[in-house]
C-alpha positions as a Markdown table, in Angstrom:
| # | Residue | x | y | z |
|---|---|---|---|---|
| 1 | Pro | 119.3 | 115.2 | 66.7 |
| 2 | Ala | 118.8 | 111.8 | 68.3 |
| 3 | Ala | 121.1 | 108.9 | 67.6 |
| 4 | Pro | 120.1 | 106.8 | 64.6 |
| 5 | Glu | 117.4 | 104.2 | 65.5 |
| 6 | Ser | 119.4 | 101.2 | 64.4 |
| 7 | Gly | 122.4 | 102.4 | 66.3 |
| 8 | Tyr | 120.5 | 103.0 | 69.5 |
| 9 | Ala | 118.8 | 99.6 | 69.3 |
| 10 | Arg | 122.2 | 98.0 | 69.0 |
| 11 | Leu | 123.5 | 100.0 | 71.9 |
| 12 | Val | 120.5 | 98.8 | 74.1 |
| 13 | Ile | 121.2 | 95.1 | 73.2 |
| 14 | His | 124.9 | 95.6 | 73.8 |
| 15 | Glu | 124.5 | 97.2 | 77.2 |
| 16 | Leu | 121.8 | 94.7 | 78.3 |
| 17 | Asn | 124.1 | 91.8 | 77.4 |
| 18 | Asn | 127.0 | 93.3 | 79.2 |
| 19 | Ala | 125.0 | 93.5 | 82.4 |
| 20 | Leu | 122.9 | 90.4 | 82.1 |
| 21 | Leu | 125.6 | 87.9 | 81.3 |
| 22 | Pro | 127.7 | 88.5 | 84.5 |
| 23 | Leu | 124.4 | 88.9 | 86.5 |
| 24 | Gly | 123.3 | 85.4 | 85.3 |
| 25 | Thr | 126.7 | 84.0 | 86.2 |
| 26 | Ala | 126.5 | 85.5 | 89.7 |
| 27 | Leu | 123.0 | 84.2 | 90.3 |
| 28 | Ser | 124.0 | 80.7 | 89.1 |
| 29 | Lys | 126.9 | 80.8 | 91.5 |
| 30 | Leu | 124.5 | 81.8 | 94.3 |
| 31 | Trp | 122.1 | 78.9 | 93.4 |
| 32 | Thr | 125.0 | 76.5 | 93.5 |
| 33 | Thr | 126.2 | 77.8 | 96.8 |
| 34 | Leu | 122.8 | 77.6 | 98.4 |
| 35 | Ala | 122.2 | 74.1 | 97.0 |
| 36 | Thr | 125.5 | 72.7 | 98.3 |
| 37 | Pro | 125.2 | 70.8 | 101.7 |
| 38 | Gly | 126.5 | 72.9 | 104.5 |
| 39 | Ser | 126.0 | 76.1 | 102.6 |
| 40 | Pro | 125.7 | 79.0 | 102.4 |
| 41 | Asp | 129.3 | 79.8 | 103.2 |
| 42 | Pro | 129.2 | 83.2 | 104.9 |
| 43 | Leu | 132.5 | 84.1 | 103.2 |
| 44 | Gln | 131.1 | 83.6 | 99.7 |
| 45 | Leu | 127.8 | 85.3 | 100.0 |
| 46 | Pro | 129.1 | 88.9 | 100.3 |
| 47 | Ala | 131.2 | 88.6 | 97.2 |
| 48 | Ile | 128.2 | 87.1 | 95.2 |
| 49 | Arg | 125.9 | 89.8 | 96.5 |
| 50 | Glu | 128.4 | 92.5 | 95.4 |
| 51 | Arg | 128.5 | 91.1 | 91.9 |
| 52 | Val | 124.7 | 91.0 | 91.7 |
| 53 | Asp | 124.3 | 94.5 | 93.1 |
| 54 | Arg | 126.9 | 95.9 | 90.7 |
| 55 | Gln | 125.2 | 94.6 | 87.6 |
| 56 | Val | 121.7 | 95.6 | 88.8 |
| 57 | Ala | 123.1 | 99.1 | 89.5 |
| 58 | Arg | 124.5 | 99.1 | 85.9 |
| 59 | Leu | 121.1 | 98.2 | 84.5 |
| 60 | Gln | 119.5 | 101.0 | 86.5 |
| 61 | Arg | 122.2 | 103.5 | 85.3 |
| 62 | Phe | 121.6 | 102.5 | 81.7 |
| 63 | Ala | 117.9 | 103.0 | 82.1 |
| 64 | Ser | 118.5 | 106.4 | 83.4 |
| 65 | Glu | 121.0 | 107.3 | 80.7 |
| 66 | Ser | 118.6 | 106.0 | 78.0 |
| 67 | Gly | 115.9 | 108.3 | 79.3 |
| 68 | Gln | 118.4 | 111.2 | 79.1 |
| 69 | Leu | 119.4 | 110.3 | 75.6 |
| 70 | Leu | 115.8 | 110.1 | 74.3 |
| 71 | Glu | 114.7 | 113.4 | 75.9 |
| 72 | Ala | 113.4 | 115.7 | 73.2 |
| 73 | Ala | 114.4 | 118.8 | 75.1 |
| 74 | Ala | 115.6 | 121.8 | 73.2 |
| 75 | Pro | 119.3 | 122.6 | 73.3 |
| 76 | Glu | 120.3 | 124.5 | 76.5 |
| 77 | Leu | 123.4 | 126.3 | 77.7 |
| 78 | Phe | 124.8 | 124.6 | 80.7 |
| 79 | Pro | 128.1 | 124.4 | 82.8 |
| 80 | Leu | 130.4 | 121.7 | 81.5 |
| 81 | Arg | 132.3 | 120.7 | 84.7 |
| 82 | Pro | 129.2 | 119.5 | 86.7 |
| 83 | Val | 128.3 | 117.2 | 83.8 |
| 84 | Ile | 131.9 | 115.7 | 83.9 |
| 85 | Glu | 131.7 | 115.3 | 87.6 |
| 86 | Glu | 128.3 | 113.6 | 87.3 |
| 87 | Ala | 129.8 | 111.2 | 84.7 |
| 88 | Ile | 132.6 | 110.4 | 87.2 |
| 89 | Arg | 130.0 | 109.5 | 89.8 |
| 90 | Glu | 128.0 | 107.5 | 87.2 |
| 91 | Thr | 131.0 | 105.3 | 86.4 |
| 92 | Glu | 132.3 | 104.7 | 89.9 |
| 93 | Gly | 131.1 | 101.1 | 89.9 |
| 94 | Glu | 132.6 | 100.2 | 86.5 |
| 95 | Arg | 135.9 | 101.8 | 87.4 |
| 96 | Asn | 135.7 | 99.9 | 90.7 |
| 97 | Gly | 138.5 | 102.0 | 92.4 |
| 98 | Arg | 141.0 | 101.1 | 89.7 |
| 99 | Ile | 140.7 | 104.1 | 87.5 |
| 100 | Ala | 141.0 | 107.5 | 89.1 |
| 101 | Val | 139.5 | 110.5 | 87.1 |
| 102 | His | 140.9 | 114.0 | 87.7 |
| 103 | Val | 139.5 | 117.2 | 86.2 |
| 104 | Asp | 141.7 | 120.2 | 85.7 |
| 105 | Gly | 140.1 | 123.6 | 85.2 |
| 106 | Leu | 136.9 | 123.9 | 83.1 |
| 107 | Ala | 135.1 | 125.7 | 86.0 |
| 108 | Asp | 134.1 | 128.7 | 83.8 |
| 109 | Ile | 132.9 | 126.8 | 80.8 |
| 110 | Arg | 129.4 | 126.6 | 79.4 |
| 111 | Ile | 128.4 | 124.7 | 76.3 |
| 112 | Glu | 125.2 | 124.4 | 74.3 |
| 113 | Gly | 123.4 | 121.2 | 73.5 |
| 114 | Ser | 121.5 | 118.3 | 75.2 |
| 115 | Arg | 122.9 | 118.0 | 78.7 |
| 116 | Gly | 121.7 | 114.3 | 78.8 |
| 117 | Arg | 123.7 | 113.4 | 75.7 |
| 118 | Trp | 126.8 | 115.2 | 76.9 |
| 119 | Leu | 126.6 | 113.3 | 80.2 |
| 120 | Leu | 126.4 | 110.0 | 78.3 |
| 121 | Cys | 129.3 | 111.2 | 76.1 |
| 122 | Phe | 131.6 | 111.5 | 79.1 |
| 123 | Val | 130.2 | 108.3 | 80.7 |
| 124 | Asn | 131.2 | 106.5 | 77.5 |
| 125 | Leu | 134.7 | 108.0 | 77.4 |
| 126 | Phe | 135.4 | 107.0 | 81.0 |
| 127 | Arg | 134.0 | 103.5 | 80.4 |
| 128 | Asn | 136.3 | 103.3 | 77.4 |
| 129 | Ala | 139.3 | 104.1 | 79.6 |
| 130 | Ala | 138.3 | 101.7 | 82.3 |
| 131 | Gln | 137.9 | 98.9 | 79.7 |
| 132 | Ala | 141.3 | 99.6 | 78.2 |
| 133 | Arg | 143.3 | 98.1 | 81.1 |
| 134 | Ala | 142.9 | 95.5 | 83.8 |
| 135 | Gly | 145.1 | 97.2 | 86.4 |
| 136 | Lys | 145.1 | 100.6 | 88.1 |
| 137 | Gly | 145.3 | 103.8 | 86.0 |
| 138 | Ile | 144.3 | 107.4 | 85.7 |
| 139 | Val | 142.2 | 109.6 | 83.4 |
| 140 | Arg | 142.7 | 113.3 | 83.2 |
| 141 | Val | 140.2 | 115.8 | 81.8 |
| 142 | Ser | 141.4 | 119.2 | 80.9 |
| 143 | Gly | 140.6 | 122.1 | 78.6 |
| 144 | Asp | 141.8 | 125.3 | 77.0 |
| 145 | Trp | 140.7 | 128.0 | 74.7 |
| 146 | Asp | 142.3 | 128.7 | 71.3 |
| 147 | Gly | 142.8 | 132.1 | 69.7 |
| 148 | Ser | 139.5 | 131.9 | 67.8 |
| 149 | Gly | 137.4 | 131.4 | 71.0 |
| 150 | Arg | 136.8 | 127.7 | 70.5 |
| 151 | Leu | 137.2 | 125.2 | 73.3 |
| 152 | His | 139.5 | 122.2 | 73.3 |
| 153 | Val | 138.7 | 119.5 | 75.9 |
| 154 | Phe | 141.1 | 116.6 | 76.4 |
| 155 | Val | 140.3 | 113.3 | 78.0 |
| 156 | Asp | 143.7 | 111.5 | 78.5 |
| 157 | Asp | 144.5 | 108.1 | 80.0 |
| 158 | Asp | 147.6 | 106.2 | 80.7 |
| 159 | Gly | 146.4 | 102.9 | 79.2 |
| 160 | Pro | 147.7 | 101.0 | 76.2 |
| 161 | Gly | 146.5 | 103.6 | 73.7 |
| 162 | Val | 144.9 | 103.1 | 70.3 |
| 163 | Ala | 146.9 | 102.1 | 67.3 |
| 164 | Glu | 147.2 | 104.9 | 64.8 |
| 165 | Glu | 145.4 | 103.0 | 62.0 |
| 166 | Leu | 142.4 | 102.5 | 64.3 |
| 167 | Arg | 142.0 | 106.0 | 65.7 |
| 168 | Glu | 139.4 | 107.0 | 63.1 |
| 169 | Arg | 137.6 | 103.7 | 62.8 |
| 170 | Ile | 136.8 | 103.3 | 66.5 |
| 171 | Phe | 134.2 | 106.0 | 66.0 |
| 172 | Asp | 132.4 | 104.0 | 63.3 |
| 173 | Gln | 129.2 | 102.3 | 64.3 |
| 174 | Gly | 130.0 | 98.7 | 65.2 |
| 175 | Gln | 133.8 | 99.2 | 65.3 |
| 176 | Ser | 136.1 | 98.9 | 68.4 |
| 177 | Ser | 139.8 | 98.6 | 69.0 |
| 178 | Arg | 139.0 | 96.0 | 71.7 |
| 179 | Gly | 136.4 | 93.8 | 70.0 |
| 180 | Gly | 133.4 | 95.6 | 71.5 |
| 181 | Ser | 130.5 | 97.2 | 69.6 |
| 182 | Gly | 132.1 | 100.7 | 69.4 |
| 183 | Leu | 128.7 | 102.2 | 70.0 |
| 184 | Gly | 129.8 | 104.4 | 72.9 |
| 185 | Leu | 132.3 | 106.3 | 70.8 |
| 186 | Phe | 129.9 | 106.4 | 67.9 |
| 187 | Glu | 127.4 | 108.1 | 70.1 |
| 188 | Ala | 130.1 | 110.4 | 71.5 |
| 189 | Arg | 130.9 | 111.6 | 68.0 |
| 190 | Ala | 127.2 | 112.1 | 67.2 |
| 191 | Thr | 126.9 | 114.3 | 70.4 |
| 192 | Leu | 129.8 | 116.5 | 69.3 |
| 193 | Arg | 128.4 | 116.9 | 65.8 |
| 194 | Ala | 125.1 | 117.9 | 67.2 |
| 195 | Ser | 126.9 | 120.8 | 69.0 |
| 196 | Glu | 128.9 | 121.6 | 65.8 |
| 197 | Gly | 132.0 | 120.1 | 67.3 |
| 198 | Thr | 134.4 | 117.3 | 66.5 |
| 199 | Ile | 136.1 | 114.5 | 68.5 |
| 200 | Val | 139.3 | 112.7 | 67.4 |
| 201 | Cys | 141.5 | 110.1 | 69.0 |
| 202 | Glu | 145.2 | 110.9 | 69.4 |
| 203 | Ala | 148.3 | 109.8 | 71.4 |
| 204 | Ser | 148.1 | 111.0 | 75.0 |
| 205 | Pro | 151.0 | 112.7 | 76.8 |
| 206 | Leu | 150.2 | 110.2 | 79.6 |
| 207 | Gly | 151.1 | 107.4 | 77.3 |
| 208 | Gly | 147.7 | 106.1 | 76.4 |
| 209 | Ala | 144.8 | 107.5 | 74.4 |
| 210 | Arg | 143.7 | 111.1 | 74.1 |
| 211 | Phe | 140.2 | 112.0 | 73.1 |
| 212 | His | 140.3 | 115.6 | 71.8 |
| 213 | Leu | 136.9 | 117.4 | 71.8 |
| 214 | His | 136.8 | 120.6 | 69.8 |
| 215 | Leu | 133.7 | 122.7 | 70.0 |
| 216 | Pro | 132.2 | 126.2 | 70.3 |
| 217 | Ala | 131.8 | 127.3 | 73.9 |
| 218 | Lys | 131.1 | 130.3 | 76.2 |
| 219 | Arg | 132.5 | 131.4 | 79.5 |
| 220 | Leu | 130.3 | 131.6 | 82.5 |
| 221 | Gln | 129.2 | 135.2 | 83.1 |
């Protein structure tokens, strides 16, 4: 099922504001630089262009993700690791070389559902880790089977973590442990539920947050 209409509308507004506000600041800085006598300063322009290009690319990525989310395609069986690797590429600009993402295993895993929604799920989890800290850090994605044939996928980071009393609330629409909208995690939980799975936030062995995805899965044949 698709995300609720009101939730998706709020997600669109949130993402557009997150990209347009810094884009407007960068363009204002460019105008000021060009209007200053003796400008443009060749040392300032590359930095301004980089900020503009980054936010334009973010808007383009969001447009692409929105199309994936709204696709009415029937559920499909697809390999999980390529989706995670695509989400890593999609978030390169937002991680900006600060947050490294490593994937351990998962090469023989297929899951059933909407590939576009699963891609956006991991994009949101990696964004969440990048937003959690200002400095350098790591995210590790791993997975394992339990005795009943269900798959456990772990997205761990070494950031500040999430307070225990907030670990359930951060998945609620409009809730966030960092003052944001919380819509990314809300959509992540909706994606898991659509695949008859669950996602919870726990303490990570890396010292930060762990997002534990538990769902039916099949090995590649």
